[in-house]
C-alpha positions as a Markdown table, in Angstrom:
| # | Residue | x | y | z |
|---|---|---|---|---|
| 1 | Met | 0.1 | 0.0 | 0.0 |
| 2 | Ala | 2.8 | 2.3 | 0.3 |
| 3 | Glu | 3.2 | 2.7 | -3.5 |
| 4 | Thr | -0.2 | 3.7 | -4.2 |
| 5 | Asp | 0.3 | 7.3 | -5.4 |
| 6 | Ala | 3.7 | 6.6 | -6.9 |
| 7 | Arg | 2.8 | 8.0 | -10.3 |
| 8 | Gln | 5.3 | 9.4 | -12.7 |
| 9 | Val | 4.8 | 13.3 | -13.6 |
| 10 | Ser | 5.2 | 13.8 | -17.1 |
| 11 | Gly | 4.4 | 16.7 | -19.3 |
| 12 | Pro | 2.6 | 20.3 | -18.0 |
| 13 | Asp | 0.2 | 19.9 | -15.3 |
| 14 | Gln | -3.3 | 22.1 | -15.2 |
| 15 | His | -1.4 | 25.1 | -14.0 |
| 16 | Gly | 1.0 | 24.9 | -16.9 |
| 17 | Arg | 3.9 | 23.6 | -15.1 |
| 18 | Gly | 6.1 | 20.9 | -16.5 |
| 19 | Ala | 7.8 | 17.9 | -14.7 |
| 20 | Gly | 11.1 | 19.8 | -14.4 |
| 21 | Asp | 9.4 | 22.5 | -12.5 |
| 22 | Pro | 10.7 | 22.5 | -9.1 |
| 23 | Thr | 7.2 | 22.8 | -7.5 |
| 24 | Val | 6.0 | 19.6 | -9.3 |
| 25 | Thr | 6.2 | 16.5 | -6.9 |
| 26 | Gly | 7.4 | 13.6 | -8.6 |
| 27 | Ser | 7.0 | 10.0 | -7.8 |
| 28 | Ser | 10.5 | 10.0 | -6.0 |
| 29 | Gly | 9.1 | 12.3 | -3.9 |
| 30 | Ile | 5.9 | 10.8 | -3.0 |
| 31 | Arg | 7.6 | 7.5 | -2.0 |
| 32 | Arg | 9.7 | 9.5 | 0.3 |
| 33 | Ala | 6.4 | 10.6 | 1.8 |
| 34 | Ala | 5.1 | 7.1 | 2.0 |
| 35 | Arg | 8.2 | 5.8 | 3.5 |
| 36 | Ala | 8.2 | 8.8 | 6.4 |
| 37 | Ala | 4.7 | 8.0 | 6.9 |
| 38 | Gly | 5.3 | 4.4 | 7.2 |
| 39 | Arg | 8.0 | 4.8 | 9.7 |
| 40 | Gly | 5.4 | 6.6 | 11.9 |
| 41 | Trp | 2.7 | 3.9 | 12.1 |
| 42 | Pro | 4.4 | 1.8 | 14.8 |
| 43 | Val | 3.8 | 5.2 | 17.1 |
| 44 | Leu | 0.3 | 5.2 | 15.8 |
| 45 | Val | -0.3 | 1.6 | 16.7 |
| 46 | Ala | 1.4 | 2.4 | 20.2 |
| 47 | Val | -0.5 | 5.3 | 20.8 |
| 48 | Thr | -3.9 | 4.1 | 19.9 |
| 49 | Leu | -3.4 | 1.0 | 22.1 |
| 50 | Ala | -2.3 | 3.1 | 24.9 |
| 51 | Ala | -5.8 | 4.9 | 24.3 |
| 52 | Cys | -7.6 | 1.9 | 24.3 |
| 53 | Leu | -6.1 | 1.0 | 27.4 |
| 54 | Leu | -7.0 | 4.2 | 29.2 |
| 55 | Ala | -10.6 | 3.3 | 27.7 |
| 56 | Tyr | -10.4 | 0.1 | 29.7 |
| 57 | Leu | -9.5 | 1.5 | 32.7 |
| 58 | Gln | -11.9 | 4.1 | 32.5 |
| 59 | Lys | -14.4 | 1.2 | 32.5 |
| 60 | Met | -13.0 | -0.5 | 35.0 |
| 61 | Pro | -15.1 | 0.5 | 38.1 |
| 62 | Cys | -18.1 | -1.3 | 36.3 |
| 63 | Arg | -16.1 | -4.2 | 34.9 |
| 64 | Ala | -15.1 | -5.0 | 38.4 |
| 65 | Gly | -18.5 | -5.5 | 39.6 |
| 66 | Gly | -20.2 | -2.0 | 39.1 |
| 67 | Trp | -22.5 | -3.2 | 36.3 |
| 68 | Asn | -24.2 | -5.1 | 38.9 |
| 69 | Ile | -24.9 | -2.4 | 41.2 |
| 70 | Ala | -27.8 | 0.2 | 41.1 |
| 71 | Asn | -26.8 | 3.8 | 39.8 |
| 72 | Phe | -22.8 | 2.5 | 39.9 |
| 73 | Gln | -22.7 | 2.8 | 36.2 |
| 74 | Tyr | -24.0 | 6.7 | 36.4 |
| 75 | Thr | -22.0 | 7.7 | 39.5 |
| 76 | His | -18.7 | 6.5 | 38.2 |
| 77 | Ala | -19.4 | 7.2 | 34.4 |
| 78 | Cys | -18.6 | 3.8 | 33.2 |
| 79 | Tyr | -21.7 | 2.9 | 31.4 |
| 80 | Ser | -21.4 | 0.3 | 28.7 |
| 81 | Asp | -24.2 | -1.4 | 26.5 |
| 82 | Val | -22.0 | -4.6 | 25.9 |
| 83 | Tyr | -22.1 | -6.4 | 29.6 |
| 84 | Pro | -26.0 | -5.6 | 30.1 |
| 85 | Leu | -26.8 | -6.7 | 26.5 |
| 86 | Tyr | -25.1 | -10.1 | 26.9 |
| 87 | Phe | -28.0 | -10.9 | 29.1 |
| 88 | Val | -31.0 | -8.7 | 27.6 |
| 89 | Glu | -30.2 | -10.3 | 24.1 |
| 90 | Gly | -30.6 | -13.7 | 25.6 |
| 91 | Leu | -26.9 | -14.4 | 24.5 |
| 92 | Ala | -26.3 | -15.6 | 28.1 |
| 93 | Asp | -28.9 | -18.4 | 27.7 |
| 94 | Gly | -27.6 | -19.9 | 24.3 |
| 95 | Lys | -30.3 | -18.2 | 22.4 |
| 96 | Leu | -29.1 | -16.9 | 18.8 |
| 97 | Pro | -29.5 | -13.6 | 17.8 |
| 98 | Tyr | -32.7 | -12.8 | 15.3 |
| 99 | Val | -33.4 | -16.4 | 15.6 |
| 100 | Gly | -33.8 | -17.0 | 19.0 |
| 101 | His | -34.1 | -13.6 | 20.3 |
| 102 | Ala | -35.1 | -10.4 | 18.5 |
| 103 | Val | -31.9 | -8.3 | 18.5 |
| 104 | Glu | -32.0 | -4.2 | 17.9 |
| 105 | Tyr | -28.9 | -4.1 | 16.1 |
| 106 | Pro | -28.1 | -5.1 | 12.0 |
| 107 | Val | -26.7 | -8.7 | 11.4 |
| 108 | Val | -23.0 | -7.9 | 11.5 |
| 109 | Ile | -23.0 | -6.8 | 15.2 |
| 110 | Gly | -25.4 | -9.9 | 15.9 |
| 111 | Ala | -23.0 | -12.4 | 14.2 |
| 112 | Phe | -20.4 | -10.6 | 16.3 |
| 113 | Met | -21.9 | -11.0 | 19.5 |
| 114 | Gln | -22.8 | -14.4 | 18.9 |
| 115 | Leu | -19.0 | -15.5 | 17.9 |
| 116 | Val | -18.2 | -13.9 | 21.3 |
| 117 | Ala | -20.8 | -15.6 | 23.4 |
| 118 | Trp | -19.5 | -18.9 | 21.8 |
| 119 | Leu | -15.9 | -18.1 | 22.8 |
| 120 | Val | -16.9 | -17.5 | 26.3 |
| 121 | Arg | -19.5 | -20.4 | 26.6 |
| 122 | Pro | -17.1 | -22.5 | 28.7 |
| 123 | Val | -16.9 | -19.9 | 31.6 |
| 124 | Ala | -19.4 | -21.5 | 34.2 |
| 125 | Asp | -20.5 | -18.7 | 36.4 |
| 126 | Pro | -22.8 | -16.6 | 34.8 |
| 127 | Ala | -21.3 | -13.1 | 35.8 |
| 128 | Ala | -17.7 | -14.0 | 35.0 |
| 129 | Arg | -19.2 | -15.2 | 31.4 |
| 130 | Gly | -20.5 | -11.7 | 31.0 |
| 131 | Met | -17.1 | -10.0 | 32.1 |
| 132 | Ala | -15.3 | -12.3 | 29.6 |
| 133 | Phe | -17.8 | -11.3 | 26.8 |
| 134 | Tyr | -16.9 | -7.7 | 27.6 |
| 135 | Asp | -13.3 | -8.4 | 27.7 |
| 136 | Ile | -13.0 | -10.2 | 24.0 |
| 137 | Thr | -15.3 | -7.3 | 22.9 |
| 138 | Ala | -13.0 | -4.8 | 24.1 |
| 139 | Ile | -10.0 | -6.6 | 22.6 |
| 140 | Cys | -11.7 | -6.6 | 19.2 |
| 141 | Met | -12.7 | -3.1 | 19.6 |
| 142 | Ala | -9.1 | -1.9 | 20.2 |
| 143 | Ala | -8.0 | -3.6 | 17.1 |
| 144 | Cys | -10.8 | -1.9 | 15.1 |
| 145 | Ala | -9.6 | 1.3 | 16.8 |
| 146 | Val | -6.0 | 0.5 | 15.4 |
| 147 | Ala | -7.4 | -0.1 | 11.7 |
| 148 | Thr | -9.2 | 3.4 | 11.7 |
| 149 | Val | -6.0 | 4.9 | 12.8 |
| 150 | Leu | -3.9 | 3.4 | 10.2 |
| 151 | Ala | -6.5 | 3.4 | 7.5 |
| 152 | Thr | -7.2 | 7.3 | 7.9 |
| 153 | Ala | -3.6 | 8.0 | 8.3 |
| 154 | Tyr | -2.9 | 6.1 | 5.1 |
| 155 | Val | -5.7 | 7.8 | 3.3 |
| 156 | Ser | -4.6 | 11.3 | 4.6 |
| 157 | Arg | -1.0 | 11.0 | 3.4 |
| 158 | Arg | 0.4 | 13.4 | 0.6 |
| 159 | Pro | 3.3 | 14.4 | -0.9 |
| 160 | Gly | 5.7 | 16.5 | 1.6 |
| 161 | Arg | 3.7 | 16.1 | 4.7 |
| 162 | Thr | 3.6 | 12.5 | 6.7 |
| 163 | Ser | 0.4 | 11.3 | 8.1 |
| 164 | Val | 1.3 | 10.8 | 11.4 |
| 165 | Arg | -0.2 | 13.9 | 12.7 |
| 166 | Asp | -3.5 | 13.6 | 11.4 |
| 167 | Gly | -3.7 | 9.8 | 12.7 |
| 168 | Leu | -2.9 | 11.1 | 16.1 |
| 169 | Leu | -5.9 | 12.9 | 16.2 |
| 170 | Ile | -7.8 | 10.0 | 16.2 |
| 171 | Ala | -5.7 | 8.2 | 18.4 |
| 172 | Cys | -5.3 | 10.8 | 21.1 |
| 173 | Ala | -8.8 | 12.2 | 21.1 |
| 174 | Pro | -10.5 | 11.7 | 24.2 |
| 175 | Gly | -13.7 | 10.9 | 22.5 |
| 176 | Leu | -11.9 | 7.9 | 21.7 |
| 177 | Val | -10.9 | 7.0 | 25.3 |
| 178 | Leu | -14.6 | 7.9 | 26.6 |
| 179 | Ala | -16.5 | 5.8 | 24.0 |
| 180 | Ala | -14.5 | 2.9 | 22.9 |
| 181 | Tyr | -16.2 | 0.4 | 24.7 |
| 182 | Ile | -19.8 | 1.8 | 25.1 |
| 183 | Asn | -20.8 | -0.2 | 21.9 |
| 184 | Trp | -19.7 | -2.0 | 19.0 |
| 185 | Asp | -19.8 | 1.4 | 17.2 |
| 186 | Leu | -15.8 | 0.9 | 16.5 |
| 187 | Leu | -16.6 | -1.8 | 14.2 |
| 188 | Ala | -18.8 | -0.2 | 11.6 |
| 189 | Val | -15.9 | 2.8 | 12.1 |
| 190 | Ala | -13.1 | 0.6 | 11.2 |
| 191 | Leu | -15.1 | -0.9 | 8.1 |
| 192 | Thr | -15.7 | 2.5 | 7.0 |
| 193 | Ala | -12.5 | 3.8 | 7.1 |
| 194 | Leu | -11.1 | 0.9 | 5.5 |
| 195 | Gly | -13.4 | 1.3 | 2.7 |
| 196 | Ile | -12.4 | 4.8 | 2.0 |
| 197 | Ala | -9.0 | 3.6 | 1.9 |
| 198 | Cys | -9.7 | 0.9 | -0.7 |
| 199 | Trp | -11.7 | 3.8 | -2.9 |
| 200 | Ala | -8.3 | 5.9 | -2.4 |
| 201 | Arg | -6.2 | 3.1 | -3.6 |
| 202 | His | -8.4 | 2.5 | -6.4 |
| 203 | Arg | -9.8 | -0.9 | -5.2 |
| 204 | Leu | -13.3 | -0.2 | -6.4 |
| 205 | Val | -14.9 | -3.4 | -5.6 |
| 206 | Trp | -13.0 | -4.1 | -2.1 |
| 207 | Ala | -14.4 | -0.5 | -1.2 |
| 208 | Gly | -17.9 | -1.6 | -1.9 |
| 209 | Val | -17.6 | -4.8 | -0.1 |
| 210 | Leu | -16.2 | -3.3 | 2.8 |
| 211 | Leu | -18.7 | -0.4 | 2.9 |
| 212 | Gly | -21.5 | -2.7 | 2.6 |
| 213 | Leu | -20.2 | -4.8 | 5.4 |
| 214 | Ala | -20.2 | -1.1 | 7.4 |
| 215 | Ile | -23.6 | -0.6 | 6.3 |
| 216 | Ala | -24.8 | -4.2 | 7.7 |
| 217 | Thr | -23.0 | -3.1 | 10.9 |
| 218 | Lys | -24.2 | 0.2 | 12.0 |
| 219 | Phe | -26.4 | 1.4 | 8.7 |
| 220 | Tyr | -25.0 | 5.2 | 9.0 |
| 221 | Pro | -22.1 | 4.7 | 6.5 |
| 222 | Leu | -25.1 | 4.4 | 3.9 |
| 223 | Leu | -25.0 | 8.0 | 3.9 |
| 224 | Leu | -21.6 | 8.4 | 2.5 |
| 225 | Leu | -22.3 | 6.9 | -1.0 |
| 226 | Gly | -24.3 | 10.2 | -1.6 |
| 227 | Pro | -21.3 | 12.1 | -1.3 |
| 228 | Leu | -19.3 | 9.5 | -3.5 |
| 229 | Phe | -22.2 | 10.0 | -6.0 |
| 230 | Leu | -22.1 | 13.5 | -6.5 |
| 231 | Leu | -18.5 | 13.8 | -6.7 |
| 232 | Cys | -18.4 | 11.0 | -9.3 |
| 233 | Leu | -21.2 | 12.8 | -11.1 |
| 234 | Arg | -19.0 | 16.0 | -11.3 |
| 235 | Ala | -16.0 | 14.3 | -12.6 |
| 236 | Gly | -17.7 | 11.8 | -15.1 |
| 237 | Lys | -16.7 | 8.6 | -12.9 |
| 238 | Leu | -20.0 | 7.4 | -12.7 |
| 239 | Arg | -19.1 | 3.7 | -13.9 |
| 240 | Ala | -16.6 | 3.8 | -10.8 |
| 241 | Phe | -19.1 | 4.9 | -8.7 |
| 242 | Ala | -21.6 | 2.0 | -9.6 |
| 243 | Thr | -18.8 | -0.4 | -9.3 |
| 244 | Thr | -18.5 | 0.4 | -5.6 |
| 245 | Ala | -22.1 | 0.8 | -5.0 |
| 246 | Ala | -23.0 | -2.2 | -6.7 |
| 247 | Ala | -20.3 | -4.1 | -4.3 |
| 248 | Ala | -21.6 | -2.4 | -1.7 |
| 249 | Ala | -25.2 | -3.6 | -2.1 |
| 250 | Gly | -24.3 | -6.9 | -3.1 |
| 251 | Thr | -22.4 | -7.2 | 0.1 |
| 252 | Trp | -25.2 | -6.1 | 2.2 |
| 253 | Leu | -27.6 | -8.6 | 0.6 |
| 254 | Val | -25.4 | -11.5 | 1.4 |
| 255 | Val | -25.0 | -11.0 | 4.7 |
| 256 | Asn | -28.8 | -9.9 | 4.9 |
| 257 | Leu | -31.0 | -11.9 | 3.1 |
| 258 | Pro | -30.1 | -15.7 | 4.9 |
| 259 | Val | -31.3 | -14.0 | 8.1 |
| 260 | Ala | -34.0 | -12.0 | 6.8 |
| 261 | Phe | -35.6 | -15.5 | 5.4 |
| 262 | Ala | -34.5 | -17.2 | 8.4 |
| 263 | Ala | -36.1 | -15.0 | 10.8 |
| 264 | Pro | -38.0 | -11.9 | 9.5 |
| 265 | His | -39.2 | -10.5 | 12.4 |
| 266 | Gly | -35.8 | -10.5 | 14.3 |
| 267 | Trp | -34.1 | -9.0 | 11.3 |
| 268 | Ala | -36.7 | -6.5 | 10.8 |
| 269 | Thr | -36.5 | -5.6 | 14.8 |
| 270 | Phe | -33.4 | -2.9 | 14.0 |
| 271 | Tyr | -35.6 | -1.1 | 11.6 |
| 272 | Thr | -38.9 | -1.1 | 13.4 |
| 273 | Phe | -37.0 | 0.1 | 16.3 |
| 274 | Ser | -35.6 | 3.0 | 14.5 |
| 275 | Gln | -38.5 | 4.0 | 12.9 |
| 276 | Glu | -40.8 | 3.9 | 16.3 |
| 277 | Arg | -38.5 | 5.1 | 19.0 |
| 278 | Pro | -39.5 | 8.5 | 20.3 |
| 279 | Ala | -36.9 | 11.3 | 20.3 |
| 280 | Asp | -34.0 | 10.0 | 22.8 |
| 281 | Trp | -30.8 | 11.3 | 24.9 |
| 282 | Gly | -28.3 | 13.7 | 22.9 |
| 283 | Ser | -30.6 | 15.0 | 20.1 |
| 284 | Val | -32.1 | 18.3 | 19.7 |
| 285 | Trp | -35.4 | 16.8 | 19.2 |
| 286 | Tyr | -35.3 | 15.6 | 23.1 |
| 287 | Phe | -34.2 | 19.3 | 23.8 |
| 288 | Phe | -37.3 | 20.9 | 21.9 |
| 289 | Gln | -39.2 | 18.1 | 23.7 |
| 290 | Thr | -38.4 | 18.7 | 27.1 |
| 291 | Ile | -38.4 | 22.1 | 26.9 |
| 292 | Gly | -41.8 | 22.6 | 25.2 |
| 293 | Ala | -40.8 | 24.5 | 21.8 |
| 294 | Pro | -43.6 | 25.2 | 19.6 |
| 295 | Val | -44.0 | 22.9 | 17.0 |
| 296 | Leu | -40.7 | 21.5 | 17.2 |
| 297 | Gly | -41.1 | 20.0 | 20.7 |
| 298 | Ser | -43.9 | 17.7 | 19.5 |
| 299 | Asp | -43.7 | 14.2 | 21.5 |
| 300 | Asp | -45.4 | 12.4 | 18.1 |
| 301 | Val | -43.0 | 10.1 | 16.9 |
| 302 | Asp | -44.4 | 10.2 | 13.4 |
| 303 | Arg | -44.4 | 14.1 | 13.5 |
| 304 | Ile | -40.4 | 13.8 | 14.7 |
| 305 | Asn | -39.7 | 11.4 | 12.0 |
| 306 | Leu | -41.3 | 13.9 | 9.7 |
| 307 | Phe | -38.9 | 16.9 | 10.7 |
| 308 | Gly | -36.1 | 14.7 | 11.3 |
| 309 | Thr | -36.2 | 13.5 | 7.9 |
| 310 | Gly | -36.9 | 16.8 | 6.3 |
| 311 | Gly | -34.5 | 18.5 | 8.0 |
| 312 | Phe | -31.8 | 16.4 | 7.1 |
| 313 | Ala | -33.0 | 16.2 | 3.2 |
| 314 | Val | -33.1 | 19.8 | 3.3 |
| 315 | Ala | -29.4 | 19.7 | 4.5 |
| 316 | Cys | -28.0 | 17.0 | 1.7 |
| 317 | Leu | -29.6 | 19.2 | -1.0 |
| 318 | Leu | -27.7 | 22.2 | 0.2 |
| 319 | Ile | -24.6 | 20.1 | 0.4 |
| 320 | Ala | -25.3 | 18.6 | -3.4 |
| 321 | Val | -25.7 | 22.1 | -4.5 |
| 322 | Leu | -22.4 | 22.9 | -2.6 |
| 323 | Ala | -20.8 | 19.9 | -4.1 |
| 324 | Leu | -21.6 | 20.6 | -7.7 |
| 325 | Thr | -21.4 | 24.6 | -7.8 |
| 326 | Ala | -18.4 | 24.9 | -5.9 |
| 327 | Arg | -15.3 | 26.5 | -7.8 |
| 328 | Arg | -13.3 | 23.6 | -7.2 |
| 329 | Arg | -14.3 | 20.1 | -6.6 |
| 330 | Pro | -14.8 | 19.5 | -2.9 |
| 331 | Arg | -12.6 | 16.4 | -1.0 |
| 332 | Leu | -14.6 | 13.1 | -0.3 |
| 333 | Gly | -13.8 | 13.5 | 3.6 |
| 334 | Gln | -15.4 | 17.2 | 3.4 |
| 335 | Leu | -18.6 | 15.8 | 2.1 |
| 336 | Cys | -18.5 | 12.9 | 4.2 |
| 337 | Phe | -18.2 | 15.0 | 7.1 |
| 338 | Leu | -21.2 | 17.5 | 6.0 |
| 339 | Val | -23.4 | 14.7 | 5.3 |
| 340 | Leu | -22.9 | 12.5 | 8.6 |
| 341 | Ala | -22.7 | 15.8 | 10.8 |
| 342 | Ala | -26.1 | 16.7 | 9.3 |
| 343 | Phe | -27.4 | 13.4 | 10.0 |
| 344 | Leu | -26.6 | 13.6 | 13.7 |
| 345 | Leu | -28.0 | 17.1 | 13.8 |
| 346 | Thr | -31.4 | 16.0 | 12.6 |
| 347 | Asn | -31.7 | 12.4 | 13.8 |
| 348 | Lys | -33.8 | 11.4 | 17.1 |
| 349 | Val | -30.7 | 9.9 | 19.0 |
| 350 | Trp | -27.3 | 11.1 | 19.7 |
| 351 | Ser | -25.5 | 9.1 | 21.7 |
| 352 | Pro | -21.8 | 9.6 | 23.5 |
| 353 | Gln | -20.4 | 7.1 | 21.4 |
| 354 | Tyr | -21.6 | 8.9 | 18.0 |
| 355 | Val | -18.3 | 10.6 | 18.3 |
| 356 | Leu | -16.5 | 7.7 | 17.0 |
| 357 | Trp | -18.3 | 8.1 | 13.6 |
| 358 | Leu | -17.0 | 12.0 | 13.2 |
| 359 | Leu | -13.8 | 11.4 | 14.2 |
| 360 | Pro | -11.9 | 9.9 | 11.2 |
| 361 | Leu | -14.3 | 11.8 | 8.8 |
| 362 | Leu | -13.0 | 15.2 | 10.6 |
| 363 | Val | -9.5 | 14.1 | 10.2 |
| 364 | Leu | -10.2 | 13.9 | 6.4 |
| 365 | Ala | -12.3 | 16.7 | 5.9 |
| 366 | Arg | -10.5 | 19.6 | 8.3 |
| 367 | Pro | -7.4 | 18.2 | 10.3 |
| 368 | Arg | -6.8 | 21.4 | 12.4 |
| 369 | Phe | -6.0 | 21.1 | 16.1 |
| 370 | Phe | -8.1 | 23.8 | 17.3 |
| 371 | Ser | -11.0 | 22.9 | 15.3 |
| 372 | Trp | -10.2 | 19.2 | 17.0 |
| 373 | Leu | -9.8 | 20.6 | 20.3 |
| 374 | Val | -12.7 | 22.6 | 20.8 |
| 375 | Trp | -15.0 | 19.7 | 19.5 |
| 376 | Gln | -13.6 | 17.5 | 21.9 |
| 377 | Ile | -14.0 | 19.7 | 24.7 |
| 378 | Ala | -17.7 | 19.8 | 23.8 |
| 379 | Glu | -17.9 | 15.8 | 23.5 |
| 380 | Ile | -16.0 | 15.8 | 26.9 |
| 381 | Gly | -18.6 | 18.0 | 28.5 |
| 382 | Tyr | -21.5 | 16.0 | 27.3 |
| 383 | Phe | -20.0 | 13.0 | 28.2 |
| 384 | Ile | -19.5 | 14.5 | 32.0 |
| 385 | Ala | -23.5 | 15.7 | 31.7 |
| 386 | Ile | -25.1 | 12.6 | 30.1 |
| 387 | Trp | -24.3 | 10.1 | 33.5 |
| 388 | Pro | -25.5 | 12.4 | 36.0 |
| 389 | Tyr | -28.3 | 13.3 | 34.1 |
| 390 | Leu | -29.4 | 9.7 | 33.4 |
| 391 | Leu | -28.9 | 9.1 | 37.3 |
| 392 | Arg | -31.7 | 11.7 | 37.8 |
| 393 | Val | -34.2 | 10.7 | 35.3 |
| 394 | Leu | -33.5 | 6.8 | 35.4 |
| 395 | Gly | -31.8 | 6.3 | 38.6 |
| 396 | Ser | -33.4 | 5.0 | 41.8 |
| 397 | Ala | -32.0 | 7.5 | 44.2 |
| 398 | Pro | -34.0 | 10.8 | 44.2 |
| 399 | Gly | -32.2 | 13.9 | 44.4 |
| 400 | Met | -29.2 | 12.8 | 43.0 |
| 401 | Gly | -27.6 | 13.8 | 39.6 |
| 402 | Ile | -28.0 | 17.1 | 37.6 |
| 403 | Gly | -31.3 | 18.7 | 36.1 |
| 404 | Asp | -32.3 | 19.9 | 32.6 |
| 405 | Gly | -30.1 | 23.2 | 32.7 |
| 406 | Pro | -26.6 | 22.0 | 32.9 |
| 407 | Tyr | -27.5 | 18.9 | 30.7 |
| 408 | Phe | -29.2 | 20.6 | 27.9 |
| 409 | Thr | -26.2 | 23.4 | 28.1 |
| 410 | Ala | -23.7 | 20.7 | 27.5 |
| 411 | Leu | -26.0 | 18.9 | 24.5 |
| 412 | Val | -26.9 | 22.3 | 22.8 |
| 413 | Phe | -22.8 | 23.4 | 23.0 |
| 414 | Arg | -22.1 | 20.2 | 21.4 |
| 415 | Ala | -24.5 | 20.7 | 18.7 |
| 416 | Leu | -23.3 | 24.1 | 17.9 |
| 417 | Val | -19.8 | 23.2 | 17.9 |
| 418 | Val | -20.6 | 20.7 | 15.2 |
| 419 | Val | -22.5 | 23.2 | 13.2 |
| 420 | Ala | -19.3 | 25.4 | 13.7 |
| 421 | Leu | -17.4 | 22.7 | 12.1 |
| 422 | Cys | -19.6 | 22.3 | 9.0 |
| 423 | Ala | -19.3 | 26.0 | 8.6 |
| 424 | Leu | -15.6 | 25.7 | 8.4 |
| 425 | Val | -15.5 | 23.0 | 6.3 |
| 426 | Val | -17.7 | 24.9 | 3.8 |
| 427 | Val | -15.5 | 27.7 | 3.9 |
| 428 | Asp | -12.7 | 25.5 | 3.2 |
| 429 | Val | -14.7 | 24.2 | -0.1 |
| 430 | Leu | -15.5 | 27.7 | -1.1 |
| 431 | Arg | -12.0 | 28.8 | -0.5 |
| 432 | Pro | -9.6 | 26.1 | -1.2 |
| 433 | Glu | -6.7 | 27.9 | -1.0 |
| 434 | Gly | -7.0 | 27.5 | 3.0 |
| 435 | Asp | -7.8 | 24.0 | 3.1 |
| 436 | Val | -4.9 | 22.4 | 4.9 |
| 437 | Leu | -4.9 | 19.0 | 2.5 |
| 438 | Arg | -4.6 | 21.1 | -0.2 |
| 439 | Cys | -1.8 | 23.7 | 0.6 |
| 440 | Asp | 0.7 | 22.0 | -1.1 |
| 441 | Asp | -1.4 | 21.7 | -4.3 |
| 442 | Ala | -2.5 | 18.5 | -3.9 |
| 443 | Asp | -6.4 | 17.4 | -4.9 |
| 444 | Asp | -7.9 | 14.7 | -3.0 |
| 445 | Pro | -5.6 | 12.3 | -1.0 |
| 446 | Ala | -8.9 | 10.2 | -0.3 |
| 447 | Gly | -10.2 | 10.7 | -3.9 |
| 448 | Gly | -9.1 | 7.4 | -5.7 |
| 449 | Val | -10.5 | 8.1 | -9.4 |
| 450 | Leu | -11.3 | 11.7 | -8.3 |
| 451 | Asp | -8.0 | 12.6 | -7.6 |
| 452 | Gly | -6.6 | 14.9 | -10.3 |
| 453 | Ala | -9.9 | 14.1 | -12.3 |
| 454 | Arg | -11.1 | 17.0 | -14.7 |
| 455 | Asp | -14.8 | 18.0 | -13.8 |
| 456 | Arg | -17.4 | 16.9 | -16.7 |
| 457 | Phe | -20.3 | 18.1 | -14.8 |
| 458 | Val | -21.3 | 21.4 | -13.1 |
| 459 | Leu | -24.0 | 23.5 | -12.4 |
| 460 | Arg | -22.2 | 26.6 | -13.1 |
| 461 | Pro | -19.0 | 27.4 | -15.0 |
| 462 | Ala | -15.7 | 26.9 | -12.8 |
| 463 | Ser | -14.2 | 30.1 | -12.5 |
| 464 | Thr | -10.6 | 28.1 | -12.6 |
| 465 | Pro | -9.6 | 24.9 | -14.4 |
| 466 | Arg | -10.2 | 21.8 | -12.1 |
| 467 | Thr | -7.7 | 19.3 | -12.1 |
| 468 | Ala | -4.8 | 18.3 | -9.8 |
């Protein structure tokens, strides 16, 4: 993989510079950058594993037995879905996901849960077996975190700049430490990052296979096909998009259809649950509902679905206009971040672990330290606020925890910071000369077939030639 971008530059480029121009980076320079990045990968692995160890230690009070003590997971902020769902989803009783017990997750997570349940079956004591289930899951999620960091660092590599710094923005993120083991999200995040890396490497079918598996894990990666389509439309690369999309659809069908036929009700539980669930923790709709905002504060699920879907559709339309009218074609990471951020801002649920969804995409969209830092502070604030709030709302100790004021302050601040990040990304799209990933005259390190391609379809004439 180290020689993906090793292309010999010959002839004049789009700016009229020839191969002999000292400002043009040839294949040897790209190889040197790749080798420099490669030397930093052991550092990325070590730092990521250190972060995962901190994540494990952060959950240790609950891991040591606190999950079985009322309110403990809220007072010590060590909540995780993994341990309790081992029992709630019937895995401890030997029930198969979907067939023996309806599971509220897509099929790849169900299969992963069952695989780990088989591994811990020899442990006799149920509580110890549940802890072993959590431990093996944590080890696997740590491997997923490493894969995410390495894949994103590889994609962000460009001539004249190593990717170690960009990878460290994920590996050192407090959000990774706090949310790594709340749920199985890192599995979907890793598959998505690897899919993007394959796209960047021009491995179109493998990109589709990995994205299809990611969609069958958490479903949100489906949203990233929209930006990919828009950019391929603008660059005249629809055949490449069709190849990846077909591979994604085929993979999703291969892993879903057997379960859907064998246990249609259990398989459909995830989709019906997502449709029927009310506004939940973290979402702006929960905030509007709690404060009794006119119109937006409705507790009618169908109306919330309408508002959320409509708001997301409007945001996607604006992103499409931006993608097809910008003076220079946006980068894939920029549009993917905007679409996923829009989804979270309009979704009925915004759980603490969703920070993991955005982490690699922010690095691909805008790897600037100050923006990353402010966002991580907002995520830390929300993480600190949600558990004492749930202690008051769900706990069995009246008077403990925090009220609506502190919790909604953290919720709104996190949402506003994400909106601000979106605004900064849009500014980078409209003013590409300020884009840190293009400051060395690169086009799109994650673009794959889009990298350096000429525009074929725009909604208005571009003010400057567009290739790289």
